[in-house]
C-alpha positions as CSV (number, residue, x, y, z in Angstrom):
1,M,-6.2,-22.5,25.9
2,A,-7.0,-19.0,24.8
3,K,-5.4,-17.4,27.9
4,D,-2.8,-14.8,27.1
5,F,-3.5,-15.2,23.4
6,P,-2.4,-12.0,21.7
7,S,-4.7,-10.2,19.1
8,R,-3.7,-9.8,15.5
9,A,-3.5,-6.0,16.0
10,E,-1.2,-6.3,19.0
11,N,1.4,-8.6,17.4
12,Y,0.5,-10.4,14.2
13,A,3.6,-12.6,14.2
14,Q,3.2,-13.6,17.8
15,W,-0.5,-14.2,17.2
16,Y,0.3,-16.6,14.4
17,N,3.0,-18.5,16.3
18,D,0.9,-18.9,19.4
19,L,-2.1,-20.0,17.4
20,V,-0.2,-22.8,15.7
21,I,1.1,-24.1,19.0
22,K,-2.0,-23.6,21.2
23,A,-4.4,-25.1,18.5
24,D,-2.2,-28.2,18.6
25,L,-1.2,-27.9,14.9
26,A,2.6,-28.1,15.2
27,E,5.5,-27.4,17.5
28,N,9.2,-26.8,17.2
29,S,11.3,-29.9,17.3
30,A,14.7,-30.7,18.9
31,V,16.2,-30.2,15.5
32,R,16.7,-26.5,14.8
33,G,14.5,-25.2,12.1
34,C,12.4,-28.4,11.9
35,M,8.8,-28.9,13.2
36,V,6.7,-31.7,14.6
37,I,3.3,-31.7,12.9
38,K,0.8,-32.8,15.6
39,P,-2.2,-35.1,14.9
40,Y,-4.7,-32.2,14.5
41,G,-2.4,-30.3,12.1
42,Y,-1.6,-33.4,10.2
43,A,-5.3,-34.3,9.8
44,I,-5.7,-31.0,8.0
45,W,-2.7,-31.8,5.8
46,E,-4.2,-35.2,5.1
47,K,-7.4,-33.6,3.8
48,I,-5.3,-31.3,1.6
49,Q,-3.4,-34.3,0.3
50,A,-6.6,-36.3,-0.4
51,V,-8.2,-33.5,-2.5
52,L,-5.1,-32.7,-4.4
53,D,-4.2,-36.3,-5.0
54,K,-7.6,-36.9,-6.6
55,K,-7.2,-33.8,-8.8
56,F,-3.8,-35.0,-9.9
57,K,-5.1,-38.4,-10.8
58,D,-8.1,-36.9,-12.5
59,T,-5.7,-35.0,-14.8
60,G,-3.8,-38.2,-15.7
61,H,-1.0,-38.2,-13.2
62,S,0.4,-41.1,-11.3
63,N,2.3,-41.2,-8.0
64,A,5.9,-42.5,-7.7
65,Y,8.8,-42.0,-5.3
66,F,12.4,-41.0,-5.8
67,P,15.4,-41.0,-3.4
68,I,15.9,-38.4,-0.8
69,F,19.7,-38.4,-1.6
70,I,21.0,-36.8,-4.8
71,P,24.6,-37.1,-6.0
72,K,26.4,-33.7,-5.8
73,S,27.5,-34.0,-9.5
74,F,23.8,-33.9,-10.6
75,F,23.5,-30.3,-9.4
76,S,26.4,-29.3,-11.5
77,K,24.7,-30.2,-14.8
78,E,22.1,-27.4,-14.9
79,A,24.0,-24.2,-14.0
80,S,21.1,-21.9,-13.0
81,H,19.5,-24.7,-10.9
82,V,22.6,-25.3,-8.8
83,E,23.1,-21.5,-8.4
84,G,19.6,-21.2,-7.2
85,F,19.8,-23.9,-4.5
86,A,23.5,-24.0,-3.6
87,K,23.2,-22.0,-0.4
88,E,20.2,-24.0,0.9
89,C,21.6,-27.6,0.5
90,A,22.3,-30.0,3.3
91,V,25.2,-32.3,2.4
92,V,26.0,-35.9,3.5
93,T,29.7,-36.5,3.6
94,H,30.1,-39.8,5.6
95,Y,28.2,-43.0,5.9
96,R,29.2,-44.3,9.3
97,L,29.7,-43.4,13.0
98,K,32.0,-45.0,15.5
99,S,32.3,-45.0,19.3
100,S,34.3,-42.0,20.6
101,P,37.8,-42.9,21.8
102,D,37.0,-41.4,25.2
103,G,34.0,-43.7,25.5
104,K,31.5,-40.8,25.5
105,G,29.0,-41.1,22.7
106,V,29.9,-41.4,19.0
107,V,31.9,-39.5,16.4
108,I,32.1,-39.6,12.6
109,D,34.2,-42.4,11.3
110,E,36.8,-40.5,9.1
111,D,37.4,-43.7,7.2
112,A,33.8,-43.8,6.0
113,K,33.9,-40.7,3.8
114,L,31.7,-40.9,0.7
115,E,33.5,-40.9,-2.7
116,E,30.9,-38.4,-3.8
117,E,28.9,-36.2,-1.4
118,L,25.1,-36.6,-1.4
119,I,22.7,-33.7,-1.3
120,V,19.5,-34.1,0.8
121,R,16.9,-33.3,-1.8
122,P,15.8,-29.6,-1.9
123,T,13.8,-30.5,-5.0
124,S,14.0,-33.5,-7.3
125,E,14.4,-32.3,-10.8
126,T,18.0,-33.5,-11.1
127,I,17.5,-37.1,-9.9
128,I,14.2,-37.5,-11.7
129,W,15.7,-36.4,-15.0
130,D,18.6,-38.7,-14.6
131,T,15.9,-41.4,-14.1
132,Y,13.8,-40.3,-17.1
133,K,16.8,-40.8,-19.3
134,N,16.3,-44.5,-18.9
135,W,12.6,-44.4,-19.3
136,I,12.3,-42.3,-22.5
137,K,13.4,-43.7,-25.9
138,S,10.6,-42.7,-28.4
139,Y,7.5,-40.6,-28.7
140,R,5.6,-43.6,-27.6
141,D,7.0,-43.2,-24.1
142,L,5.6,-39.7,-23.8
143,P,4.1,-38.0,-22.0
144,I,5.3,-39.0,-18.5
145,L,3.1,-37.5,-15.9
146,I,4.5,-38.2,-12.4
147,N,3.8,-36.8,-9.0
148,Q,5.7,-37.4,-5.8
149,W,4.6,-36.8,-2.1
150,A,7.7,-36.3,-0.2
151,N,9.8,-34.2,2.3
152,V,12.5,-31.8,1.2
153,V,15.3,-29.9,3.0
154,R,16.2,-26.3,2.4
155,W,18.6,-24.9,5.0
156,E,16.9,-21.9,6.6
157,M,18.4,-19.4,9.1
158,R,15.1,-17.9,10.1
159,T,12.2,-20.2,10.4
160,R,8.5,-20.0,11.2
161,L,6.2,-23.0,11.7
162,F,4.6,-24.1,8.3
163,L,5.7,-20.9,6.5
164,R,9.4,-21.5,6.4
165,T,11.1,-24.5,7.9
166,T,14.3,-26.4,7.1
167,E,12.4,-29.6,6.4
168,F,8.8,-29.5,5.0
169,L,6.3,-31.7,3.3
170,W,5.1,-31.2,-0.2
171,Q,4.2,-32.7,-3.5
172,E,6.2,-32.2,-6.6
173,G,5.0,-33.0,-10.1
174,H,7.5,-33.7,-12.9
175,T,6.4,-34.3,-16.4
176,A,8.0,-34.9,-19.8
177,H,6.4,-34.0,-23.2
178,A,7.1,-34.3,-26.9
179,T,6.4,-30.7,-27.7
180,R,6.8,-27.3,-26.2
181,E,3.0,-26.7,-26.6
182,E,2.2,-29.8,-24.5
183,A,4.5,-28.7,-21.7
184,V,3.2,-25.2,-21.6
185,L,-0.3,-26.5,-21.5
186,E,0.6,-28.8,-18.6
187,A,2.2,-26.0,-16.6
188,E,-0.9,-23.8,-17.1
189,T,-3.3,-26.7,-16.4
190,M,-1.6,-27.4,-13.0
191,L,-1.7,-23.7,-12.1
192,H,-5.5,-23.8,-12.6
193,V,-5.7,-27.0,-10.5
194,Y,-4.0,-25.2,-7.7
195,A,-6.1,-22.1,-8.0
196,D,-9.3,-24.2,-8.0
197,F,-8.2,-25.9,-4.9
198,A,-7.2,-22.7,-3.1
199,E,-10.5,-21.0,-3.9
200,N,-13.0,-23.8,-3.6
201,W,-11.5,-25.9,-0.8
202,M,-9.3,-23.4,1.2
203,A,-11.8,-20.5,0.5
204,I,-8.8,-18.3,-0.4
205,P,-9.1,-16.1,-3.5
206,V,-5.8,-16.1,-5.4
207,L,-4.2,-14.1,-8.2
208,K,-2.8,-16.2,-11.1
209,G,0.1,-15.1,-13.1
210,T,3.8,-15.5,-14.1
211,K,6.8,-14.6,-12.2
212,S,9.4,-12.0,-13.3
213,P,12.7,-13.4,-14.5
214,A,14.3,-12.6,-11.1
215,E,11.6,-14.5,-9.2
216,R,11.5,-17.6,-11.4
217,F,12.3,-21.1,-10.2
218,A,16.0,-21.8,-10.8
219,G,16.2,-23.5,-14.1
220,A,12.8,-22.6,-15.4
221,I,11.8,-20.8,-18.6
222,D,8.6,-19.6,-17.0
223,T,7.2,-19.9,-13.5
224,Y,3.4,-19.6,-13.0
225,A,2.2,-18.9,-9.5
226,I,-0.9,-18.2,-7.4
227,E,-0.6,-15.5,-4.8
228,A,-2.9,-15.0,-1.8
229,M,-3.3,-12.0,0.5
230,M,-3.0,-12.6,4.3
231,Q,-4.8,-10.6,6.9
232,D,-1.8,-8.5,7.6
233,G,-1.7,-7.3,4.0
234,K,1.3,-9.5,3.0
235,A,1.3,-11.8,0.0
236,L,1.9,-15.6,0.3
237,Q,2.9,-17.7,-2.7
238,T,0.6,-20.7,-2.4
239,G,1.5,-22.7,-5.4
240,T,3.9,-22.7,-8.4
241,S,4.1,-24.5,-11.8
242,H,7.2,-24.3,-13.9
243,F,7.7,-24.6,-17.7
244,L,11.3,-25.9,-17.8
245,G,11.7,-26.0,-21.5
246,Q,14.4,-28.4,-22.6
247,N,16.9,-27.2,-20.0
248,F,16.9,-30.4,-17.8
249,A,16.6,-32.7,-20.8
250,K,19.7,-31.2,-22.3
251,A,21.6,-31.3,-19.0
252,F,20.8,-35.0,-18.6
253,D,20.8,-35.9,-22.3
254,V,17.2,-37.0,-22.3
255,K,16.2,-37.5,-26.0
256,Y,13.4,-39.3,-27.8
257,L,12.9,-40.5,-31.3
258,N,10.1,-38.5,-32.7
259,K,7.5,-39.5,-35.4
260,E,9.8,-38.3,-38.1
261,N,12.4,-40.7,-36.8
262,Q,14.7,-38.0,-35.6
263,L,16.2,-37.5,-32.1
264,D,15.0,-34.5,-30.1
265,Y,15.1,-33.3,-26.5
266,V,12.0,-33.7,-24.5
267,W,10.1,-30.7,-22.9
268,A,9.6,-30.5,-19.2
269,T,7.5,-29.1,-16.3
270,S,7.5,-29.3,-12.6
271,W,5.0,-28.0,-10.1
272,G,4.3,-28.2,-6.4
273,V,2.6,-27.0,-3.2
274,S,3.8,-27.6,0.4
275,T,2.8,-27.5,4.0
276,R,3.0,-23.7,3.5
277,L,-0.7,-24.1,2.6
278,M,-1.3,-24.6,6.3
279,G,0.1,-21.2,7.0
280,A,-2.1,-19.7,4.3
281,L,-5.2,-21.4,5.8
282,I,-4.4,-20.0,9.2
283,M,-3.6,-16.5,8.2
284,S,-6.4,-16.1,5.8
285,H,-9.3,-16.9,8.1
286,S,-8.4,-17.1,11.7
287,D,-9.3,-14.5,14.3
288,D,-8.5,-13.3,17.8
289,H,-10.5,-16.2,19.2
290,G,-8.3,-18.8,17.5
291,L,-8.3,-20.9,14.4
292,V,-11.0,-20.7,11.8
293,L,-11.2,-23.5,9.3
294,P,-13.2,-23.8,6.1
295,P,-15.6,-26.8,6.5
296,K,-14.2,-28.7,3.5
297,L,-10.8,-29.0,5.2
298,A,-11.8,-29.2,8.8
299,P,-10.9,-32.5,10.5
300,I,-14.0,-32.1,12.7
301,Q,-16.8,-30.3,10.8
302,V,-19.4,-30.7,13.6
303,A,-18.8,-31.0,17.3
304,I,-21.7,-32.1,19.5
305,V,-21.5,-31.2,23.2
306,P,-24.0,-32.7,25.6
307,V,-24.8,-30.8,28.8
308,F,-25.6,-33.2,31.6
309,K,-25.3,-33.6,35.4
310,N,-25.4,-37.4,35.7
311,A,-25.2,-40.6,33.7
312,E,-29.0,-40.8,33.3
313,Q,-29.2,-37.4,31.6
314,L,-26.2,-38.4,29.3
315,A,-27.9,-41.6,28.3
316,Q,-31.1,-39.6,27.4
317,I,-29.1,-37.1,25.3
318,S,-27.1,-39.9,23.7
319,E,-30.3,-41.6,22.6
320,I,-31.2,-38.5,20.6
321,V,-27.7,-37.5,19.5
322,I,-26.2,-40.7,18.2
323,P,-28.8,-41.1,15.4
324,I,-28.2,-37.5,14.4
325,K,-24.4,-38.1,14.3
326,K,-24.9,-41.2,12.1
327,S,-27.2,-39.3,9.8
328,L,-24.6,-36.5,9.3
329,E,-21.8,-39.0,8.8
330,A,-23.9,-40.7,6.2
331,K,-23.8,-37.4,4.3
332,G,-20.0,-37.4,4.4
333,I,-19.7,-35.0,7.4
334,T,-17.2,-35.6,10.1
335,V,-18.7,-35.4,13.6
336,K,-17.3,-35.6,17.1
337,Y,-19.7,-36.4,19.9
338,D,-17.8,-35.2,23.0
339,D,-19.5,-37.0,25.9
340,R,-16.4,-36.9,28.2
341,D,-17.2,-36.2,31.8
342,T,-13.7,-35.1,32.6
343,Y,-14.2,-31.6,31.1
344,K,-17.1,-29.1,31.7
345,P,-19.1,-27.9,28.7
346,G,-17.6,-24.4,28.9
347,W,-14.1,-25.8,28.5
348,K,-15.3,-27.9,25.5
349,F,-16.9,-24.8,23.9
350,T,-13.6,-22.9,24.2
351,E,-11.6,-25.8,22.8
352,Y,-13.7,-26.3,19.7
353,E,-13.9,-22.6,19.1
354,F,-10.1,-22.2,19.4
355,K,-9.5,-25.2,17.1
356,G,-11.8,-23.7,14.4
357,V,-14.5,-26.4,14.3
358,P,-17.0,-24.9,11.9
359,V,-20.2,-25.9,13.7
360,R,-21.0,-26.8,17.3
361,L,-24.2,-28.3,18.5
362,T,-25.2,-28.1,22.2
363,I,-28.0,-30.2,23.7
364,G,-29.1,-30.6,27.3
365,P,-32.1,-32.0,29.1
366,R,-34.2,-28.9,28.5
367,D,-33.5,-29.1,24.8
368,I,-34.7,-32.7,24.8
369,E,-38.0,-31.6,26.4
370,Q,-38.4,-28.8,23.8
371,G,-37.1,-30.7,20.9
372,T,-34.4,-28.1,20.1
373,V,-30.7,-27.8,19.8
374,E,-28.4,-24.8,20.0
375,V,-26.2,-24.3,17.0
376,A,-23.0,-22.1,17.0
377,R,-21.1,-21.2,13.8
378,R,-17.4,-20.5,14.1
379,D,-17.0,-18.0,11.3
380,T,-19.4,-15.4,12.8
381,L,-19.6,-16.7,16.4
382,E,-23.4,-16.5,16.1
383,K,-25.7,-18.9,17.9
384,E,-29.2,-20.0,16.9
385,V,-31.7,-22.5,18.2
386,F,-33.1,-25.1,15.7
387,Q,-35.7,-27.8,15.9
388,L,-34.1,-31.3,16.3
389,T,-36.4,-32.7,13.6
390,D,-34.6,-30.8,10.8
391,I,-31.2,-30.4,12.3
392,E,-29.3,-32.6,9.7
393,N,-30.5,-30.5,6.7
394,K,-29.8,-27.3,8.7
395,V,-26.2,-28.4,9.4
396,V,-25.5,-29.3,5.8
397,H,-26.8,-26.0,4.6
398,L,-24.9,-24.1,7.3
399,L,-21.6,-25.8,6.4
400,D,-22.1,-24.6,2.8
401,Q,-22.9,-21.1,4.1
402,I,-19.7,-21.0,6.2
403,Q,-17.5,-22.2,3.3
404,K,-18.9,-19.4,1.1
405,N,-18.8,-16.8,3.7
406,L,-15.1,-17.4,4.4
407,Y,-14.3,-17.0,0.7
408,D,-16.4,-13.9,0.3
409,R,-14.9,-12.4,3.4
410,A,-11.4,-13.0,2.2
411,M,-12.3,-11.7,-1.3
412,S,-13.7,-8.5,0.2
413,F,-10.6,-8.0,2.3
414,R,-8.4,-8.4,-0.8
415,E,-10.5,-6.0,-2.9
416,E,-10.3,-3.4,-0.1
417,N,-6.5,-3.8,0.0
418,T,-5.7,-3.8,-3.6
419,F,-4.5,-0.4,-5.1
420,R,-3.6,1.1,-8.4
421,V,-0.8,3.6,-8.1
422,D,1.0,5.7,-10.6
423,S,3.8,7.3,-8.5
424,Y,6.6,5.9,-6.4
425,D,5.8,8.2,-3.5
426,E,2.2,6.8,-3.4
427,F,3.6,3.3,-3.8
428,K,5.8,3.7,-0.7
429,R,3.1,5.4,1.3
430,I,0.5,2.6,0.7
431,L,3.1,-0.1,1.5
432,D,3.9,1.5,4.8
433,D,0.3,2.5,5.8
434,R,-1.8,-0.2,4.4
435,G,0.2,-3.0,2.7
436,G,-1.8,-5.2,0.4
437,F,-1.5,-5.7,-3.4
438,I,-0.3,-2.8,-5.5
439,S,-0.9,-2.7,-9.3
440,A,1.8,-0.5,-10.8
441,H,3.8,0.1,-13.9
442,W,7.2,-1.5,-14.2
443,D,9.7,-0.9,-17.0
444,G,10.5,-4.6,-17.3
445,T,14.2,-4.4,-16.1
446,A,15.8,-6.5,-13.4
447,E,17.6,-3.3,-12.2
448,T,14.4,-1.5,-11.4
449,E,12.9,-4.5,-9.8
450,E,15.9,-4.9,-7.5
451,K,16.0,-1.3,-6.6
452,I,12.4,-1.3,-5.6
453,K,13.0,-4.5,-3.5
454,E,16.0,-2.9,-1.8
455,E,14.2,0.3,-0.9
456,T,10.8,-1.0,0.0
457,K,11.1,-4.8,0.6
458,A,8.3,-5.2,-2.0
459,T,8.6,-7.7,-4.8
460,I,6.7,-8.4,-8.0
461,R,4.4,-11.2,-6.9
462,V,2.8,-11.9,-10.3
463,I,2.5,-10.6,-13.8
464,P,-1.3,-11.4,-14.1
465,L,-2.3,-14.0,-16.6
466,H,-3.8,-12.5,-19.8
467,N,-2.7,-9.1,-18.5
468,P,-4.3,-6.5,-20.7
469,G,-1.7,-4.3,-22.3
470,E,-1.7,-0.9,-20.8
471,K,1.0,1.5,-21.7
472,G,2.3,3.8,-19.0
473,I,5.3,5.1,-17.1
474,C,7.3,3.0,-14.6
475,I,6.8,4.3,-11.1
476,Y,10.5,4.0,-10.3
477,S,12.5,4.8,-13.4
478,G,10.0,6.9,-15.4
479,K,10.7,4.8,-18.5
480,P,7.9,3.4,-20.7
481,S,6.0,0.4,-19.4
482,E,3.9,-2.0,-21.3
483,Q,1.8,-3.3,-18.5
484,R,1.0,-3.2,-14.8
485,V,2.3,-5.9,-12.4
486,I,1.4,-6.8,-8.8
487,F,3.8,-5.8,-6.1
488,A,3.5,-6.7,-2.4
489,R,5.6,-7.4,0.6
490,A,5.5,-11.1,1.1
491,Y,6.3,-14.1,3.4
């Protein structure tokens, strides 16, 4: 499994691609730019879904589902939205096939052309707001707090598994409110939900902030985002929440009768995370030995590998192990007891190490005699021998330790690779030599932002929330600046 596996230092991109495939997370499909998420990878996504779904419901949201097809005319109603997505849309023009005249395969039936083309959803604001128009009549109908788990299509020329694919899985929240204040609070609340999930479940520290106007979601007044630093020093946007103002309500004529008996447009938000989180998980923690998973999201948290020569020895080991397995499972821990006789223990050790299983227990006949078990932790690759009598408590404690260690390690890496700079020359040197997050002054203009992007490939990742005012000089233009922002090269 780990044979010919490149190190991160040798080729980070190849290391990532090989890891995704060799760890059985996903693979490229027959459809260009699309992926097959394999059972082990999907099990991680299911854990992500389960935690986030509970968080959404705990904050008052309900799940619904809207069509994958959106009439083309809907995209024409909000100008900045259609401009932002026009180049990424897949379009359905016909609704039927027919046998080829030469008898070889099928062709499009030209008589089955749609009266209006349908867009395969790149995001659902337009069709949802057309629906909300029928749901909202008065202030009594507000707020509407809806989330959708779905797939979307955004046509991509250069793809990479999980990070950027033509089709991907995500959730998208769409809410409607009576006041601007309620909508802004919703957008900020969901940003904090995402940040809490990233830090406390994914063990990834994130920066919270707003996007510059050039980096905002198409059709948004404000875009809030969380940004994480990957091990190659690049940033990865791991969640966004958008305050949409009344833009979509006006585009789709969604009004409500307020308490003063006057008609007014509703206020909107949308927010989402996608299977890109899988890429963040991989690139934040994994190493040259393979995948490293935080225990809270690992499909298998503990693997137990028996070492035996015959059926009698396996039976003796199983008599000890099965009660341990049941005890751990009663504590909510997922355990795999790998008693297959078709693979040797060494092969199993390599498999679970490469797949990032947080804790591995090994027990053989000698361990039974001595009342011990060998415990290996994936994050540090350290091994230790514990007494069998207290192994359940030791494992619970160890899983907590690993979760914390992964977060602390990622935080230390981010701190070591975050820099304050005051000159453009220093800015470019750090980008080329170190990468990472760079806190620098910006004059607030789109022209300066675009020039920096053209010359360095670095973008403004976030304007930090509650950014303390700090007057200075823009590193590029030399004009006055009111605050520092965070630049980085990004995925």
